[in-house]
C-alpha positions in Angstrom: 86.0 116.5 102.3 87.8 119.1 103.9 87.7 123.0 103.3 91.0 123.8 101.4 90.1 120.8 99.0 86.5 121.8 98.1 88.5 125.6 97.6 90.7 124.3 95.3 88.3 122.4 93.1 86.3 125.1 92.8 89.0 127.5 92.0 90.4 124.9 89.0 86.5 124.2 87.7 85.2 127.8 87.9 87.6 130.3 87.5 91.2 129.1 86.1 92.1 127.4 82.9 94.8 124.5 83.9 95.1 123.1 80.3 95.9 126.3 78.7 98.8 127.5 81.5 102.0 126.2 80.6 101.6 127.9 77.3 100.4 130.9 78.3 103.2 133.7 79.9 107.1 133.2 78.8 107.9 131.5 82.8 105.7 128.8 81.9 106.8 127.8 78.8 110.0 127.8 80.7 108.3 126.2 83.1 107.4 123.3 80.8 110.4 123.3 79.5 112.7 122.7 81.7 110.7 120.6 83.8 110.4 117.9 81.1 114.2 118.3 80.5 115.0 117.4 84.6 112.5 114.6 84.2 113.4 112.8 81.4 116.8 112.8 82.6 116.1 111.2 86.0 113.1 108.5 85.1 113.6 104.9 84.0 113.4 104.0 80.6 110.3 103.4 79.0 107.9 101.5 79.0 108.3 102.3 82.7 105.2 102.5 85.1 104.6 106.2 85.9 101.8 107.8 88.2 101.4 111.9 87.9 100.0 112.8 91.0 98.3 116.1 90.5 98.7 116.1 87.3 96.0 118.2 86.2 94.6 117.7 82.4 97.5 116.0 81.8 99.8 118.4 79.9 103.2 116.2 81.2 101.8 112.8 81.1 100.7 113.3 77.3 104.3 114.1 77.1 105.5 111.2 78.9 102.9 108.9 77.2 105.0 110.1 73.3 107.8 108.7 74.9 106.7 105.5 75.5 105.6 105.3 79.5 102.8 104.0 80.7 101.0 106.7 82.8 98.4 106.9 85.3 97.1 110.3 86.8 95.8 111.6 89.7 94.0 114.6 90.3 92.1 116.1 93.0 90.1 118.3 90.6 86.9 116.1 89.0 87.0 118.3 86.0 91.1 118.1 85.2 90.5 114.2 85.3 87.5 114.4 82.7 89.9 116.5 80.5 92.6 114.1 80.8 90.4 111.0 79.9 88.8 112.8 77.2 91.9 114.5 75.5 94.1 113.2 72.6 95.6 110.7 73.5 93.2 109.8 76.5 95.1 109.1 80.0 94.2 106.7 82.2 93.3 109.1 85.0 91.1 108.7 88.1 90.2 111.3 91.1 92.0 111.6 94.2 94.1 112.6 97.0 97.8 113.1 97.0 97.8 112.3 100.9 96.1 108.7 100.3 96.9 107.4 96.8 94.6 105.2 95.5 97.9 102.3 94.1 99.0 99.5 95.9 102.6 99.4 98.0 105.7 99.4 95.4 103.2 99.4 92.0 105.5 102.3 90.2 108.0 102.7 89.1 108.4 106.4 89.6 106.1 109.2 90.9 105.5 112.5 90.2 104.2 115.4 92.4 104.2 118.4 90.0 101.2 120.4 92.3 100.4 119.3 95.5 102.8 120.5 97.8 102.2 123.7 97.1 98.2 123.2 97.6 99.1 121.9 101.0 99.1 124.7 103.7 99.9 122.6 106.5 103.4 120.8 106.6 102.2 117.5 108.1 99.9 117.4 104.9 103.0 117.8 102.8 105.4 115.2 104.1 102.7 112.6 104.2 101.9 113.7 100.3 105.7 112.6 99.7 105.4 109.6 102.1 102.5 108.6 99.9 104.9 108.8 96.6 107.4 106.8 98.2 105.2 104.0 99.2 103.5 103.1 96.0 107.0 103.5 93.8 109.2 101.0 93.9 112.4 100.9 95.6 115.2 103.2 94.4 112.7 104.3 92.0 112.8 108.4 91.4 110.2 110.8 92.7 109.8 114.2 91.6 108.2 117.0 93.7 107.5 120.4 92.8 107.1 123.4 94.5 106.8 127.2 94.3 109.3 129.2 95.4 108.2 131.5 98.6 109.6 134.4 96.4 108.1 133.6 93.2 104.6 135.7 93.8 106.3 139.9 94.0 109.3 138.8 91.8 106.3 138.3 89.3 104.8 141.2 90.1 107.4 143.2 89.6 108.4 141.9 86.2 105.2 142.5 84.7 104.5 146.3 86.4 101.7 145.0 88.7 103.5 146.0 92.0 102.2 148.2 94.3 101.5 149.2 97.9 99.8 145.9 98.5 102.2 143.7 97.1 104.8 145.0 98.9 103.2 144.4 101.9 103.0 140.6 100.4 106.4 140.9 99.8 107.2 141.7 103.7 104.7 138.9 104.9 106.3 136.1 103.0 109.3 136.5 104.2 107.9 135.0 107.5 104.5 133.4 106.3 104.6 131.0 102.9 100.4 131.2 102.5 99.3 132.8 99.7 96.8 135.4 100.5 94.4 134.2 97.9 92.2 137.5 97.7 95.6 139.3 95.8 95.6 136.1 93.1 95.7 132.3 92.7 94.3 129.4 95.2 95.1 127.9 98.4 98.5 127.7 98.3 102.2 127.6 100.6 105.3 128.6 98.8 108.5 126.6 99.6 111.6 128.2 101.0 114.7 125.9 99.7 115.5 124.8 102.9 111.9 123.7 103.9 111.5 121.8 100.7 114.8 119.8 101.5 113.7 118.8 105.0 110.1 118.0 104.4 111.5 115.6 101.5 113.7 114.2 104.5 111.8 114.1 107.0 109.5 111.6 104.3 112.1 109.6 103.8 113.4 111.0 100.5 116.7 109.5 99.6 119.3 110.9 97.5 117.6 114.4 97.3 118.4 117.0 95.1 116.8 120.6 94.9 116.8 121.9 91.4 115.5 125.6 90.1 113.2 125.4 87.3 113.0 128.2 85.3 116.2 129.7 86.5 117.3 133.0 87.7 116.4 135.0 84.8 112.9 134.6 84.3 111.5 137.8 85.3 113.7 139.2 82.4 111.6 137.2 80.1 108.1 138.4 82.1 109.5 141.7 81.4 110.4 141.6 77.9 106.9 140.2 77.1 106.6 140.0 73.1 109.4 143.0 72.5 111.9 143.0 69.8 114.3 140.7 72.0 111.6 138.8 73.5 113.0 135.3 71.6 116.6 136.5 72.5 115.9 137.0 76.6 114.1 133.8 76.6 117.0 131.3 75.0 119.6 133.2 77.2 117.3 132.5 80.2 116.6 129.0 79.0 120.5 128.4 78.6 121.1 129.7 82.3 118.4 127.8 84.0 120.6 124.4 82.9 123.7 126.2 83.6 122.4 126.8 87.3 120.1 124.2 87.8 121.4 122.8 91.3 123.2 126.3 92.0 122.7 126.7 95.9 122.9 130.0 95.5 120.5 130.6 93.2 117.9 127.9 93.5 115.6 130.5 95.4 115.8 132.8 92.2 113.6 130.3 90.0 109.6 130.6 90.2 109.6 126.7 90.6 111.2 124.3 92.5 111.6 120.8 91.9 113.4 117.9 94.5 114.0 114.9 92.8 115.2 111.7 95.0 114.7 108.1 95.3 112.3 106.0 97.1 115.0 104.0 99.6 115.8 100.7 99.1 115.4 99.0 102.8 
Protein backbone atom coordinates (compact mmCIF):
# COMPACT_ATOMS: atom_id res chain seq x y z
CA UNK A 1 0.00 0.00 0.00
CA UNK A 2 1.34 3.47 -0.87
CA UNK A 3 1.76 6.23 1.72
CA UNK A 4 -1.13 8.31 0.39
CA UNK A 5 -3.57 5.40 0.74
CA UNK A 6 -2.29 4.70 4.25
CA UNK A 7 -2.80 8.34 5.29
CA UNK A 8 -6.36 8.36 3.94
CA UNK A 9 -7.24 5.13 5.77
CA UNK A 10 -5.81 6.49 9.03
CA UNK A 11 -7.79 9.72 8.67
CA UNK A 12 -11.12 8.02 8.11
CA UNK A 13 -10.61 5.26 10.67
CA UNK A 14 -9.21 7.37 13.49
CA UNK A 15 -10.15 11.02 13.00
CA UNK A 16 -13.32 11.47 10.95
CA UNK A 17 -16.85 10.07 11.06
CA UNK A 18 -17.84 9.81 7.40
CA UNK A 19 -21.11 8.08 8.27
CA UNK A 20 -22.53 11.29 9.76
CA UNK A 21 -21.10 13.73 7.22
CA UNK A 22 -24.05 14.16 4.87
CA UNK A 23 -26.37 15.36 7.63
CA UNK A 24 -23.85 17.40 9.62
CA UNK A 25 -24.03 20.78 7.88
CA UNK A 26 -26.29 22.69 5.43
CA UNK A 27 -23.71 22.30 2.63
CA UNK A 28 -23.64 18.53 3.21
CA UNK A 29 -27.43 18.36 3.13
CA UNK A 30 -27.42 20.18 -0.20
CA UNK A 31 -24.73 17.82 -1.46
CA UNK A 32 -26.78 14.76 -0.51
CA UNK A 33 -30.07 15.98 -1.97
CA UNK A 34 -28.60 17.20 -5.24
CA UNK A 35 -26.31 14.21 -5.74
CA UNK A 36 -29.23 11.84 -5.38
CA UNK A 37 -31.38 13.93 -7.71
CA UNK A 38 -28.67 13.98 -10.36
CA UNK A 39 -27.99 10.25 -10.04
CA UNK A 40 -31.67 9.41 -10.34
CA UNK A 41 -31.84 11.47 -13.53
CA UNK A 42 -29.08 9.51 -15.28
CA UNK A 43 -29.10 5.98 -13.84
CA UNK A 44 -30.79 3.19 -15.82
CA UNK A 45 -33.99 1.80 -14.39
CA UNK A 46 -33.84 -0.54 -11.40
CA UNK A 47 -32.87 -3.32 -10.88
CA UNK A 48 -29.75 -2.28 -12.81
CA UNK A 49 -26.37 -3.25 -11.36
CA UNK A 50 -24.40 -0.30 -9.92
CA UNK A 51 -20.83 -0.22 -8.64
CA UNK A 52 -20.33 2.41 -5.93
CA UNK A 53 -16.57 3.08 -5.87
CA UNK A 54 -15.37 4.98 -2.82
CA UNK A 55 -18.86 4.64 -1.40
CA UNK A 56 -17.73 4.97 2.22
CA UNK A 57 -20.13 3.54 4.82
CA UNK A 58 -22.87 3.38 2.17
CA UNK A 59 -24.97 6.54 2.44
CA UNK A 60 -25.78 6.68 -1.28
CA UNK A 61 -25.72 2.90 -1.73
CA UNK A 62 -28.54 2.46 0.80
CA UNK A 63 -30.67 5.07 -0.94
CA UNK A 64 -30.17 3.29 -4.25
CA UNK A 65 -30.84 -0.12 -2.69
CA UNK A 66 -34.17 1.27 -1.50
CA UNK A 67 -34.83 2.32 -5.10
CA UNK A 68 -34.45 -1.32 -6.15
CA UNK A 69 -30.92 -1.27 -7.58
CA UNK A 70 -28.37 -4.06 -7.15
CA UNK A 71 -25.39 -2.38 -5.49
CA UNK A 72 -21.80 -3.39 -4.91
CA UNK A 73 -19.64 -1.01 -2.91
CA UNK A 74 -15.84 -0.77 -3.15
CA UNK A 75 -13.92 1.39 -0.67
CA UNK A 76 -10.28 1.83 0.28
CA UNK A 77 -11.06 2.10 4.01
CA UNK A 78 -11.69 -1.26 5.76
CA UNK A 79 -13.79 0.38 8.50
CA UNK A 80 -16.12 1.85 5.86
CA UNK A 81 -16.59 -1.57 4.30
CA UNK A 82 -17.41 -3.03 7.72
CA UNK A 83 -19.96 -0.27 8.32
CA UNK A 84 -21.52 -0.83 4.90
CA UNK A 85 -21.84 -4.57 5.48
CA UNK A 86 -23.21 -4.26 9.01
CA UNK A 87 -25.71 -1.46 8.42
CA UNK A 88 -29.39 -1.85 7.62
CA UNK A 89 -29.93 -2.95 4.99
CA UNK A 90 -26.51 -4.62 4.63
CA UNK A 91 -24.55 -3.76 1.50
CA UNK A 92 -22.42 -6.06 -0.62
CA UNK A 93 -19.08 -4.33 0.03
CA UNK A 94 -15.38 -5.08 -0.48
CA UNK A 95 -12.09 -3.31 0.17
CA UNK A 96 -10.51 -2.07 -3.05
CA UNK A 97 -8.67 0.71 -4.85
CA UNK A 98 -10.39 2.85 -7.51
CA UNK A 99 -7.27 2.53 -9.67
CA UNK A 100 -7.52 -1.27 -9.82
CA UNK A 101 -11.11 -2.39 -9.38
CA UNK A 102 -11.80 -6.02 -8.43
CA UNK A 103 -14.55 -6.33 -11.07
CA UNK A 104 -14.77 -7.92 -14.54
CA UNK A 105 -14.98 -5.87 -17.73
CA UNK A 106 -18.44 -4.49 -18.59
CA UNK A 107 -19.97 -6.12 -15.51
CA UNK A 108 -21.88 -3.05 -14.28
CA UNK A 109 -24.78 -1.09 -15.71
CA UNK A 110 -23.47 2.10 -14.08
CA UNK A 111 -20.50 3.15 -11.95
CA UNK A 112 -20.16 5.89 -9.34
CA UNK A 113 -16.90 7.59 -8.29
CA UNK A 114 -18.19 9.86 -5.55
CA UNK A 115 -14.94 10.21 -3.62
CA UNK A 116 -11.83 8.71 -5.21
CA UNK A 117 -10.93 11.58 -7.56
CA UNK A 118 -10.40 14.08 -4.77
CA UNK A 119 -8.13 11.74 -2.82
CA UNK A 120 -5.69 11.22 -5.70
CA UNK A 121 -2.99 13.91 -6.01
CA UNK A 122 -1.61 12.77 -9.32
CA UNK A 123 -3.47 13.42 -12.55
CA UNK A 124 -2.37 10.05 -13.94
CA UNK A 125 -4.02 8.28 -10.99
CA UNK A 126 -7.26 10.21 -11.43
CA UNK A 127 -7.38 9.39 -15.13
CA UNK A 128 -6.62 5.76 -14.31
CA UNK A 129 -9.54 5.65 -11.84
CA UNK A 130 -11.92 7.00 -14.49
CA UNK A 131 -10.60 4.47 -17.00
CA UNK A 132 -11.23 1.69 -14.50
CA UNK A 133 -14.80 2.90 -14.08
CA UNK A 134 -15.20 2.83 -17.86
CA UNK A 135 -13.68 -0.67 -18.05
CA UNK A 136 -16.15 -2.21 -15.61
CA UNK A 137 -19.21 -0.43 -17.06
CA UNK A 138 -21.16 -1.81 -20.00
CA UNK A 139 -20.87 0.27 -23.22
CA UNK A 140 -23.28 3.17 -23.04
CA UNK A 141 -23.69 2.87 -19.27
CA UNK A 142 -23.55 6.05 -17.17
CA UNK A 143 -20.58 6.99 -15.01
CA UNK A 144 -20.71 9.75 -12.39
CA UNK A 145 -17.51 11.13 -10.86
CA UNK A 146 -17.40 13.72 -8.07
CA UNK A 147 -14.68 16.29 -7.38
CA UNK A 148 -14.16 19.09 -4.88
CA UNK A 149 -14.04 22.59 -6.34
CA UNK A 150 -10.69 24.39 -6.14
CA UNK A 151 -12.31 27.23 -4.22
CA UNK A 152 -14.53 25.33 -1.77
CA UNK A 153 -12.24 25.50 1.26
CA UNK A 154 -11.62 29.26 1.43
CA UNK A 155 -15.29 30.04 0.70
CA UNK A 156 -16.34 27.62 3.46
CA UNK A 157 -13.97 29.23 5.95
CA UNK A 158 -15.33 32.68 5.06
CA UNK A 159 -18.97 31.59 5.34
CA UNK A 160 -18.38 30.03 8.77
CA UNK A 161 -16.32 32.93 10.21
CA UNK A 162 -13.07 30.93 10.34
CA UNK A 163 -11.16 32.92 7.73
CA UNK A 164 -7.78 34.22 8.94
CA UNK A 165 -4.32 35.13 7.60
CA UNK A 166 -3.38 31.49 7.21
CA UNK A 167 -6.47 30.80 5.11
CA UNK A 168 -5.77 33.93 3.08
CA UNK A 169 -2.35 32.49 2.22
CA UNK A 170 -3.97 29.14 1.40
CA UNK A 171 -6.46 30.90 -0.89
CA UNK A 172 -3.61 32.44 -2.84
CA UNK A 173 -1.79 29.12 -3.09
CA UNK A 174 -4.84 27.22 -4.28
CA UNK A 175 -5.15 29.48 -7.31
CA UNK A 176 -2.21 27.60 -8.81
CA UNK A 177 -1.91 24.48 -6.62
CA UNK A 178 -4.92 22.25 -6.01
CA UNK A 179 -3.21 20.06 -3.41
CA UNK A 180 -4.86 20.30 0.02
CA UNK A 181 -2.80 21.44 3.01
CA UNK A 182 -3.86 18.75 5.49
CA UNK A 183 -2.43 20.75 8.41
CA UNK A 184 -5.36 23.16 7.94
CA UNK A 185 -7.94 20.41 7.75
CA UNK A 186 -9.25 17.36 5.88
CA UNK A 187 -6.75 14.80 4.57
CA UNK A 188 -4.82 13.99 1.39
CA UNK A 189 -6.90 15.67 -1.30
CA UNK A 190 -6.85 17.43 -4.66
CA UNK A 191 -9.22 20.28 -5.52
CA UNK A 192 -10.25 20.61 -9.17
CA UNK A 193 -10.84 23.43 -11.56
CA UNK A 194 -13.81 22.66 -13.82
CA UNK A 195 -11.64 22.57 -16.94
CA UNK A 196 -9.28 20.06 -15.30
CA UNK A 197 -12.08 17.69 -14.39
CA UNK A 198 -13.51 17.87 -17.90
CA UNK A 199 -10.07 17.28 -19.45
CA UNK A 200 -9.35 14.29 -17.20
CA UNK A 201 -12.69 12.69 -18.06
CA UNK A 202 -12.08 13.16 -21.77
CA UNK A 203 -8.50 11.88 -21.55
CA UNK A 204 -9.78 8.74 -19.82
CA UNK A 205 -12.23 8.18 -22.67
CA UNK A 206 -15.51 9.09 -20.98
CA UNK A 207 -18.10 10.08 -23.59
CA UNK A 208 -20.76 12.81 -23.58
CA UNK A 209 -19.40 14.49 -20.43
CA UNK A 210 -21.49 17.11 -18.62
CA UNK A 211 -20.23 18.86 -15.47
CA UNK A 212 -22.71 19.82 -12.75
CA UNK A 213 -22.24 22.10 -9.76
CA UNK A 214 -23.77 20.02 -7.00
CA UNK A 215 -24.61 22.52 -4.24
CA UNK A 216 -25.05 25.54 -6.50
CA UNK A 217 -23.84 29.12 -5.95
CA UNK A 218 -25.80 29.88 -2.77
CA UNK A 219 -24.44 27.15 -0.49
CA UNK A 220 -22.21 29.63 1.44
CA UNK A 221 -25.35 31.50 2.45
CA UNK A 222 -26.74 28.34 4.04
CA UNK A 223 -23.57 27.91 6.07
CA UNK A 224 -23.57 31.55 7.16
CA UNK A 225 -27.24 31.26 8.18
CA UNK A 226 -26.45 28.32 10.46
CA UNK A 227 -29.50 27.56 12.58
CA UNK A 228 -30.78 31.14 12.58
CA UNK A 229 -34.42 32.20 12.14
CA UNK A 230 -34.23 32.25 8.32
CA UNK A 231 -32.04 29.17 7.92
CA UNK A 232 -34.62 26.91 6.25
CA UNK A 233 -35.86 29.67 3.94
CA UNK A 234 -32.29 30.30 2.81
CA UNK A 235 -31.66 26.58 2.43
CA UNK A 236 -34.75 26.16 0.24
CA UNK A 237 -33.67 29.08 -1.95
CA UNK A 238 -30.16 27.64 -2.29
CA UNK A 239 -31.61 24.26 -3.28
CA UNK A 240 -33.79 25.87 -5.97
CA UNK A 241 -30.79 27.76 -7.35
CA UNK A 242 -28.69 24.60 -7.36
CA UNK A 243 -31.31 22.97 -9.57
CA UNK A 244 -31.69 25.95 -11.90
CA UNK A 245 -27.96 26.53 -12.35
CA UNK A 246 -26.86 22.89 -12.18
CA UNK A 247 -24.90 22.89 -15.45
CA UNK A 248 -24.51 26.65 -16.01
CA UNK A 249 -20.84 26.96 -17.06
CA UNK A 250 -20.28 30.38 -15.52
CA UNK A 251 -21.38 29.19 -12.06
CA UNK A 252 -19.98 25.65 -11.81
CA UNK A 253 -16.91 26.61 -9.77
CA UNK A 254 -19.11 28.28 -7.16
CA UNK A 255 -20.28 24.87 -5.93
CA UNK A 256 -18.35 23.06 -3.23
CA UNK A 257 -18.53 19.83 -5.24
CA UNK A 258 -18.63 19.08 -8.94
CA UNK A 259 -20.17 16.05 -10.61
CA UNK A 260 -18.99 14.87 -14.00
CA UNK A 261 -21.56 12.67 -15.72
CA UNK A 262 -20.79 10.75 -18.89
CA UNK A 263 -21.08 7.32 -20.49
CA UNK A 264 -18.80 4.42 -21.20
CA UNK A 265 -17.99 4.60 -24.93
CA UNK A 266 -19.87 2.29 -27.27
CA UNK A 267 -16.83 1.09 -29.17
